[in-house]
N, C-alpha and C positions, 0 to 999 in steps of 0.2 A: 346396571347402568355403566356404560363405558364412556370415558372422557376423551377429549381430544388431547393431543400431545401438549398443547398449551395448558390445559387444565391439569394434566398430570404433573407438569413441571411445578405448578403452584403448590399442589398438595405434597409433592416430594420435598419442596422447600420448607413447607410448614411442618413436616414430620419431625424435624430436628429441634430439640428444646433450645439450643443455642440460637438458632435462627429466629425462633419465635420470640426469644428475649430481645434480640437485636431489633425486631419490629416494634416491640413494646417500648424499647429505649428511644426509638425514633419518633414515637407518638407526639411528644412535646415539640419536636422540631428537628432541624438539621444538625447532624453531628459529623465531625471529622473522623476519618478512619482510625487515627490514633486514639481519639477519645473513646470510640467504640471498643477498640482492642483493650484499653486500660480497664474496662469493666469486667473482663473475663480472665479466668486463671489458665488460659491456653495461649499458645504462641501467636504472635502477630500474623505469621503466614497462615495459620489455621483460621483466624478471624477473617483474613483476606479471602480465603476459599469460601467461607460461609457467605461473605458479602457478594462474592461472584455468583454463587448459587441464587441468592435473592435477586440480584440484578438480572441474571438470565431468565428468571421466572417473571420478571417485570414487577416485582414487589417493592423495589427501591429505585430511586432515581439517584444518579451520580453526577456531580459537577466538580470541575476543578476550580480552585481559587489559589492562584500562585502555585506553590508546591504541595498544597493540601488537596485531598480528595474529600469532598463533602457528600454525605448520603442523607436522603430524606425518604420518608415513607410514601409509597405510591398507594394512597388510601383508596382511590377509585378502583384500581386493579384488584386489590385485596377484597374489597367489598363486593365487586362484581363477581369474582370467581367463587367466593364462598357463598354469596347470595344465590347464584345459579344452582349450586349444589343443594343448599338448604331448601330452595323452592321446589326442587325435584324430589327430595327425600321426605320433607315434612311441610308441604304447602299450607296445611291448616294452621300450623304454628306461626308461620310468617304472617298470615292474614290476621290471626288473633293479636299478635304483637303490634301490628300496624294500627289495629282498632283501639288498642289501649293507649296509644300515644296521643290520640285526638282529644 
């Protein structure tokens, strides 16, 4: 299965554990860039690069509030990208899980 460049950027972004942790940290809601950076033992510029990769992949939204940059999870994009992949690779599991929720 080959993915589009769009899908490839999502999975490249998800390949890094720091970026996956950022996405998890954003699950409860919006965080400022500085708040995100303070959660990691790496430099602020490194965290900024990770946020840039996530933004380029469409996995986070960015908005300015004064001099702060706030990030939030792009849940719909993440769910759609991973969902398409899972539906192609293991469609039976997707159907089974949907059936259990009812």
